[in-house]
C-alpha positions as CSV (number, residue, x, y, z in Angstrom):
1,M,61.1,-79.1,-51.6
2,V,57.9,-79.4,-49.5
3,K,57.3,-76.6,-46.8
4,K,56.5,-77.9,-43.6
5,P,53.5,-76.1,-41.6
6,A,54.5,-73.9,-38.9
7,P,54.1,-75.5,-35.3
8,D,50.7,-74.8,-33.8
9,A,51.7,-72.8,-30.8
10,T,47.9,-72.9,-29.3
11,R,48.3,-76.7,-29.5
12,R,51.9,-76.8,-28.0
13,S,50.8,-74.4,-25.0
14,E,47.6,-76.5,-24.4
15,K,49.8,-79.6,-24.2
16,S,52.2,-78.1,-21.8
17,R,49.6,-76.6,-19.6
18,R,48.0,-80.0,-19.3
19,A,51.3,-81.6,-18.6
20,I,51.9,-78.8,-15.8
21,Y,48.5,-79.5,-14.3
22,A,49.0,-83.2,-14.2
23,A,52.6,-82.8,-12.5
24,A,51.3,-80.1,-9.9
25,L,48.6,-82.6,-8.8
26,A,50.6,-85.7,-8.7
27,L,53.4,-83.9,-6.7
28,V,51.3,-82.3,-4.3
29,G,49.9,-85.7,-3.5
30,E,53.2,-87.4,-3.3
31,V,55.2,-85.0,-1.1
32,G,52.8,-82.5,0.1
33,Y,52.3,-78.8,-0.6
34,P,55.4,-77.6,1.3
35,R,57.9,-79.8,-0.8
36,T,56.1,-79.0,-4.0
37,T,58.1,-76.5,-5.8
38,V,57.9,-74.8,-9.3
39,E,61.0,-76.3,-10.3
40,G,59.9,-79.7,-9.4
41,I,56.6,-79.2,-11.2
42,A,58.5,-77.9,-14.4
43,A,60.8,-81.0,-14.4
44,R,58.0,-83.5,-14.2
45,A,56.1,-81.8,-16.7
46,G,59.2,-81.6,-19.1
47,V,58.8,-77.6,-19.3
48,G,61.3,-74.9,-18.2
49,K,60.2,-73.1,-14.9
50,Q,60.1,-69.9,-17.0
51,T,57.3,-71.5,-18.8
52,I,55.3,-71.8,-15.5
53,Y,56.1,-68.3,-14.2
54,R,55.1,-66.9,-17.6
55,W,51.5,-68.1,-16.8
56,W,51.3,-68.2,-13.0
57,P,52.9,-66.0,-10.3
58,S,53.3,-68.9,-7.7
59,K,53.0,-72.7,-7.2
60,A,49.8,-71.9,-5.2
61,D,48.1,-70.4,-8.4
62,V,49.3,-73.5,-10.5
63,L,47.9,-76.2,-7.9
64,L,44.7,-74.2,-7.6
65,E,44.0,-73.8,-11.3
66,A,44.9,-77.4,-11.8
67,F,42.5,-78.6,-9.1
68,L,39.7,-76.5,-10.5
69,D,40.4,-77.8,-14.1
70,L,40.4,-81.3,-12.8
71,G,36.7,-80.8,-11.2
72,E,35.7,-78.9,-14.5
73,Q,37.0,-81.9,-16.5
74,A,35.3,-84.6,-14.3
75,A,32.1,-82.8,-14.4
76,Q,32.0,-82.4,-18.1
77,A,32.9,-86.2,-18.7
78,A,30.0,-86.9,-16.4
79,G,27.6,-84.4,-18.3
80,Q,27.2,-82.2,-15.1
81,D,26.8,-78.4,-15.1
82,T,29.3,-76.9,-13.0
83,D,27.7,-73.4,-13.1
84,A,24.6,-74.1,-11.1
85,V,23.0,-76.6,-8.7
86,P,20.1,-78.3,-10.6
87,D,16.7,-76.6,-10.2
88,T,14.0,-79.3,-10.9
89,G,11.5,-77.6,-8.5
90,D,12.4,-80.3,-5.8
91,L,14.8,-78.6,-3.5
92,A,15.5,-81.9,-1.5
93,A,16.2,-83.9,-4.4
94,D,18.4,-81.3,-6.1
95,L,20.5,-80.8,-2.9
96,K,20.8,-84.5,-2.4
97,A,21.9,-85.2,-6.1
98,V,24.9,-82.3,-5.8
99,L,25.7,-83.5,-2.2
100,R,25.9,-87.4,-3.6
101,A,28.2,-86.1,-6.4
102,T,30.3,-84.2,-3.8
103,V,30.8,-87.2,-1.9
104,D,31.8,-89.3,-5.0
105,E,34.2,-86.6,-5.7
106,L,35.7,-86.5,-2.1
107,L,36.2,-90.3,-2.1
108,D,38.1,-90.3,-5.6
109,P,41.8,-90.4,-4.8
110,R,42.6,-88.1,-7.9
111,F,40.5,-85.4,-5.9
112,E,40.9,-86.4,-2.4
113,T,44.7,-86.3,-2.2
114,P,45.2,-82.7,-3.7
115,A,42.3,-81.6,-2.1
116,R,43.6,-82.8,1.4
117,A,46.9,-81.3,0.8
118,L,45.5,-77.7,-0.2
119,A,43.1,-77.7,2.5
120,A,45.6,-78.6,5.2
121,E,48.0,-76.0,3.9
122,G,45.4,-73.4,3.7
123,L,45.1,-73.5,7.6
124,V,48.5,-72.5,8.1
125,N,49.4,-70.7,4.9
126,D,47.1,-67.5,5.1
127,Q,47.7,-66.7,1.4
128,L,46.9,-70.0,0.1
129,G,43.9,-70.1,2.5
130,R,42.5,-67.1,1.2
131,E,43.1,-67.9,-2.4
132,Y,41.6,-71.5,-1.6
133,V,38.4,-69.8,-0.2
134,A,38.0,-67.1,-2.9
135,R,38.9,-69.2,-6.1
136,L,37.4,-72.6,-5.1
137,L,35.1,-72.6,-2.1
138,E,33.2,-69.6,-2.3
139,P,32.2,-69.9,-5.8
140,Q,30.9,-73.4,-5.1
141,L,28.9,-72.2,-2.1
142,Q,27.5,-69.4,-4.3
143,L,25.9,-71.9,-6.4
144,Y,24.0,-73.1,-3.2
145,V,22.9,-69.6,-2.5
146,A,21.4,-69.2,-5.9
147,R,19.5,-72.5,-5.5
148,L,18.2,-71.8,-2.1
149,R,17.2,-68.3,-3.2
150,S,15.3,-69.7,-5.9
151,A,13.6,-72.1,-3.3
152,R,12.8,-69.1,-1.1
153,D,11.3,-67.2,-4.0
154,A,9.1,-70.3,-4.7
155,G,8.0,-70.4,-1.2
156,Q,9.7,-73.8,-0.5
157,V,11.7,-72.3,2.6
158,R,11.1,-69.4,4.9
159,A,11.1,-65.9,3.5
160,D,13.5,-64.8,6.4
161,V,16.0,-67.5,5.7
162,D,19.5,-66.2,4.6
163,P,20.7,-68.6,2.2
164,R,24.4,-68.1,2.9
165,I,23.9,-69.5,6.4
166,A,21.4,-72.0,5.5
167,L,23.8,-73.8,3.3
168,E,26.0,-74.4,5.9
169,L,23.6,-76.8,7.5
170,F,24.6,-79.5,5.1
171,V,27.8,-78.3,3.4
172,S,29.7,-77.8,6.7
173,P,28.9,-81.0,8.3
174,L,30.2,-82.8,5.3
175,A,33.5,-80.8,5.2
176,Q,34.1,-81.3,8.8
177,R,33.6,-85.1,8.7
178,W,35.6,-85.4,5.6
179,L,38.6,-83.3,6.8
180,Q,38.9,-84.6,10.4
181,R,37.7,-88.2,9.4
182,T,35.2,-88.4,12.1
183,G,32.9,-90.8,10.4
184,P,32.3,-92.3,7.0
185,I,30.9,-89.9,4.1
186,T,28.3,-91.7,2.1
187,H,25.2,-90.8,0.0
188,A,23.0,-92.0,3.2
189,Y,24.8,-89.5,5.2
190,T,24.3,-86.5,3.1
191,D,20.7,-87.5,2.3
192,T,20.3,-87.2,5.9
193,L,21.9,-84.0,6.3
194,V,19.5,-82.6,3.8
195,E,16.6,-84.0,5.5
196,Y,17.6,-82.5,8.9
197,A,18.6,-79.1,7.4
198,L,15.1,-78.8,5.6
199,H,12.9,-80.2,8.3
200,G,14.9,-80.1,11.5
201,I,15.2,-82.7,14.3
202,A,12.1,-81.6,16.5
203,P,9.1,-84.2,16.6
204,R,6.9,-83.7,13.5
């Protein structure tokens, strides 16, 4: 009698994790964050809800991790580095490249729908809002901080510039326009934000 190999628990767990990510992102897009439940995610993923609770303490943790993973998977597929803003020595070009990629992501329905749901719920749900900022937004902003510090060290921006404030000159307008739909978000728009941020609006 041929002995069958033991099931690979690692592969089984990864398959379940991927199914849970997909279910969470799909549900929050279809029914919104308030109506998304751990039970609903489990049913859609074809796992028991205890499987979810074994890995995550709440649906917020599931959704945020799923969204973070979605971004990482997309970046890897595009050959992008998710751990740093490019540093080619040309600050304007580097910022424009990253913001153009951000525009593409924000306009992709796979990202836009869950991102809007999480961002909107974070405004009224303090716990989710704090986690959204701590786990998703702030790590991304710190990449800009590091790039602007490098530019400051290279003499490309003023020595007294606070990178954490400076990044808001181009990141915050994009976020506001996207969230409130006050205008289209395009590559030309973010290129202009970079130009205004780096060179100001006074006559040259």
